[in-house]
C-alpha positions in Angstrom: -0.1 0.0 0.6 1.5 3.6 -1.0 0.2 5.2 2.4 0.7 9.2 1.1 -1.8 7.7 -1.8 -4.5 5.9 0.6 -4.6 9.4 2.2 -5.4 10.9 -0.7 -8.1 8.8 -1.2 -9.8 8.3 2.1 -9.8 12.3 2.6 -11.5 12.8 -0.5 -14.6 10.0 0.0 -15.0 10.9 3.6 -17.6 12.4 4.9 -16.9 15.0 8.1 -20.6 15.0 9.9 -19.2 15.5 13.5 -15.9 16.9 15.1 -14.8 18.2 18.5 -11.9 19.2 20.5 -12.1 17.7 24.2 -12.7 19.9 26.9 -11.1 19.2 30.5 -11.4 21.4 34.0 -9.2 20.7 36.1 -6.0 21.6 34.9 -5.9 24.6 34.0 -2.4 25.5 32.3 -1.9 22.1 31.4 -2.2 20.6 28.5 -4.4 17.1 28.0 -4.1 14.6 25.5 -3.2 11.3 23.7 -5.9 10.4 26.1 -7.3 6.7 26.9 -10.6 5.8 26.1 -13.8 6.7 27.4 -15.1 4.0 29.7 -17.1 2.9 31.9 -16.7 1.7 35.7 -19.0 1.9 39.1 -21.5 3.5 37.4 -19.7 6.3 36.0 -17.9 6.8 32.8 -14.3 7.5 33.3 -11.1 7.9 30.9 -7.2 8.8 31.4 -5.4 11.9 30.3 -2.0 12.6 29.7 -1.6 15.9 31.4 1.9 18.0 30.3 3.0 21.6 29.5 2.8 23.4 26.3 6.1 24.1 26.3 7.5 20.8 28.5 8.8 17.4 27.4 9.0 14.2 29.3 7.6 16.0 32.1 3.6 14.9 32.0 1.9 13.0 34.4 -1.4 11.1 33.8 -4.8 11.7 35.7 -7.7 10.6 36.0 -10.9 12.9 34.5 -14.5 11.8 34.8 -17.7 12.8 32.1 -18.9 16.2 33.5 -20.8 16.9 30.4 -20.7 16.0 26.5 -17.3 16.1 25.5 -16.7 17.8 29.0 -14.1 16.4 31.4 -13.3 17.4 35.5 -9.9 16.3 36.7 -10.6 13.7 39.7 -9.4 15.4 42.5 -7.3 12.4 45.3 -6.6 10.1 43.0 -3.8 8.5 41.8 -1.0 10.6 39.8 0.9 7.8 37.5 4.3 9.4 36.0 3.6 8.3 32.7 2.5 9.2 28.3 -0.3 7.8 26.7 -2.9 6.4 29.0 -5.1 3.5 27.6 -7.0 0.8 29.3 -8.1 -2.0 29.0 -11.1 -4.9 31.0 -8.9 -8.0 31.2 -10.7 -11.2 33.6 -13.1 -8.6 35.4 -10.1 -5.9 36.3 -9.1 -3.1 34.7 -5.8 -3.0 33.4 -4.4 1.0 32.6 -1.2 1.2 30.7 1.5 3.7 29.6 5.2 5.4 28.2 7.3 5.6 31.7 10.1 7.8 30.2 13.9 7.6 32.0 15.9 10.5 32.2 19.8 11.3 33.1 21.1 14.3 33.4 18.3 16.3 31.7 17.9 13.6 28.5 16.2 11.1 27.6 18.3 8.0 28.1 15.1 5.1 27.6 11.6 4.3 27.9 9.2 1.7 29.0 5.6 0.3 29.4 5.0 0.3 33.0 0.9 -1.9 33.5 -0.9 -1.5 36.7 -4.6 -3.3 37.4 -6.7 -3.5 39.7 -11.1 -3.1 41.1 -10.3 0.0 42.6 -9.9 2.4 40.1 -9.0 5.3 42.8 -6.2 1.8 44.0 -4.5 0.6 41.1 -1.1 -2.5 41.3 1.3 -1.9 39.8 2.7 -5.5 38.6 4.6 -5.2 35.4 7.1 -3.5 33.0 7.8 -3.8 29.2 10.8 -4.0 27.2 13.0 -1.3 26.6 12.6 1.7 24.1 9.1 -0.2 23.6 5.5 2.0 23.4 2.2 1.4 22.2 2.1 -2.9 24.0 -1.5 -2.8 23.9 -3.8 -6.3 25.6 -7.3 -8.1 24.6 -8.6 -10.5 26.0 -10.0 -13.1 23.7 -12.5 -15.6 23.2 -11.8 -18.2 24.9 -10.2 -15.8 28.3 -6.0 -16.0 27.0 -5.0 -12.2 26.5 -3.6 -11.4 23.6 -0.1 -9.2 23.9 0.5 -6.6 21.1 4.1 -5.2 20.6 6.2 -2.6 18.6 9.5 -2.7 18.4 11.4 0.0 17.0 14.9 -0.3 16.0 17.3 -0.2 13.1 17.4 -4.1 12.9 14.0 -3.7 11.9 14.9 -0.9 9.3 17.6 -2.7 8.2 15.1 -6.9 7.4 11.7 -5.4 6.5 12.1 -0.8 5.2 9.4 -0.3 7.3 10.8 1.8 11.3 8.7 -0.6 13.3 6.5 -3.6 13.5 3.8 -4.9 15.4 3.9 -8.4 16.9 2.1 -10.8 19.2 1.6 -13.3 21.1 -0.6 -14.9 23.2 -0.2 -15.1 27.3 -2.9 -17.8 30.1 -2.9 -15.2 32.7 -1.6 -11.4 33.6 1.1 -13.2 35.5 2.6 -14.3 32.7 3.1 -10.8 30.9 6.6 -10.4 30.7 9.2 -8.9 29.5 10.5 -11.1 27.8 7.1 -11.8 26.5 6.5 -9.1 24.7 9.9 -8.8 22.8 9.7 -12.1 21.4 6.0 -11.5 20.5 6.4 -13.0 16.1 5.9 -10.5 14.2 2.3 -8.7 12.4 3.6 -8.6 8.9 2.7 -6.5 6.1 1.4 -3.5 8.1 4.2 -0.5 6.8 6.2 0.0 4.3 9.0 2.0 4.0 9.8 4.2 6.2 6.3 3.6 7.9 6.0 3.1 11.6 2.4 2.5 13.7 1.5 0.4 16.9 -1.6 -1.0 17.8 -3.4 2.0 19.9 -6.8 -0.1 21.1 -7.9 -3.8 20.6 -11.9 -5.4 20.5 -12.8 -9.0 20.3 -15.2 -9.5 17.9 -18.2 -11.4 17.4 -16.3 -14.1 14.3 -13.8 -15.0 17.4 -11.1 -11.6 15.0 -9.6 -8.9 16.6 -10.7 -5.9 15.3 -7.5 -3.6 15.7 -7.7 0.3 16.4 -4.4 1.9 15.6 -1.8 4.3 14.0 0.2 5.0 11.3 2.8 7.1 11.0 5.7 8.5 7.6 7.6 11.5 7.5 6.1 14.0 5.1 7.6 17.3 3.6 4.9 20.3 3.7 6.0 23.3 2.5 9.6 22.2 2.5 9.8 21.7 6.4 9.7 18.2 7.8 6.8 17.1 9.6 5.7 13.8 11.5 2.9 12.6 10.1 0.7 10.3 12.0 -3.1 8.8 11.0 -5.6 7.3 12.5 -5.8 3.1 10.5 -8.1 0.3 11.5 -7.6 -3.8 10.5 -8.3 -7.0 11.6 -6.5 -9.9 12.7 -7.0 -14.0 13.4 -5.1 -14.8 16.9 -4.1 -18.2 15.8 -2.6 -17.4 12.1 -2.3 -13.5 12.2 -3.7 -12.9 9.4 -4.2 -9.4 8.9 -7.3 -8.7 7.0 -9.2 -4.4 6.2 -6.2 -2.7 6.7 -6.7 0.8 6.5 -7.4 4.6 7.0 -10.1 5.9 9.6 -9.0 9.1 10.4 -6.6 11.6 9.7 -5.6 14.9 11.2 -8.0 16.6 8.5 -10.9 14.9 10.0 -10.6 16.8 13.1 -11.0 20.5 14.6 -8.5 23.0 13.7 -6.1 23.5 16.7 -2.6 24.0 17.6 0.4 21.6 18.0 3.3 21.4 20.9 5.9 22.1 17.7 5.9 22.9 14.1 7.0 19.3 12.8 3.1 18.4 15.3 0.5 19.6 13.3 0.2 16.6 11.1 -0.5 14.0 14.1 -3.9 12.7 15.0 -2.6 9.5 17.5 -4.6 7.0 17.8 -7.2 7.1 21.3 -10.1 4.7 19.8 -12.6 4.1 18.9 -16.8 3.7 21.5 -19.7 2.4 19.7 -23.1 4.6 19.0 -26.5 4.5 18.9 -26.8 5.0 15.5 -24.3 2.2 14.7 -21.3 4.7 13.9 -18.4 5.3 15.3 -17.1 7.7 17.7 -12.8 8.0 17.0 -10.7 9.6 19.4 -7.7 10.8 19.2 -5.2 12.9 19.9 -4.0 15.9 18.2 -0.8 18.0 17.8 0.1 16.8 21.2 -1.7 18.9 22.4 -5.3 18.3 22.4 -7.7 15.4 22.3 -10.8 15.4 19.3 -13.1 13.1 18.5 -14.6 12.5 15.0 -17.7 10.4 13.5 -16.7 7.4 11.6 -18.6 4.7 10.0 -17.9 0.8 12.3 -14.4 0.2 11.2 -15.0 -4.0 11.7 -17.8 -4.1 9.3 -18.5 -7.7 7.9 -16.4 -9.1 11.0 -18.8 -9.0 14.2 -20.0 -6.9 16.4 -17.3 -6.0 19.5 -18.1 -8.5 23.0 -17.9 -6.8 25.8 -16.7 -9.2 28.7 
């Protein structure tokens, strides 16, 4: 697939029906972006957001927000503060699992980063239980039809670039329980091939069990573009369906770009075309709300058709 041609085709056919920028309260002076999906827990609707000053890097926190109106969220006071970036949430074996990227700094410079994972049934008292491999973001979990756990990895290194041409791959492994989610399992997850072309990178942002037994993935695909003579990191929302037994991918497609959301600022000039996916939520009209970080400083929502049509509905376990 030529991703630029696919983007052009998508934007020519996309019909914008609704697009908003989420509002956040209780974090004045800070941006909230690259959020988890909204989720229900004990009768209330929440999301986790990355909270950071516009002028700062590598100094973000993940905080819990409660819905207080349509597309409006307010900080939940006196809850746990996580020194993480880009949170995500899943429900595994009746427990909440919160993941995010922890950045390690040495002498004021980036040293490494890795995924941290927390779990529990009390949203105000989650327990840290494992760490992912060095230099790996976008590790995601999904409970499968048989109760086992699917694990998506996202290695990105020079070896991958030499072997495959792309900058990152997506891996997939299966474990029986959360106790089996180890650094080694994630690092050695077999690759899902054919997702990214030369110079591209991306990963899984949210995974869903479908009625067919396959996995619906909402993710991001990225590349460096030249816009008005400047290098820009272009991030787009994408989706695909995968058989967990064979890792065969079907129906890979772009489902959103920065142009699908309201215009707004960017943290840096090279991030003006950045839409870093959060995931989808079903709507009563059969479409879905697609949530995405935009410009590395805001969170947006737009409406798109259900991306997994023909592969079954999303199964809530």
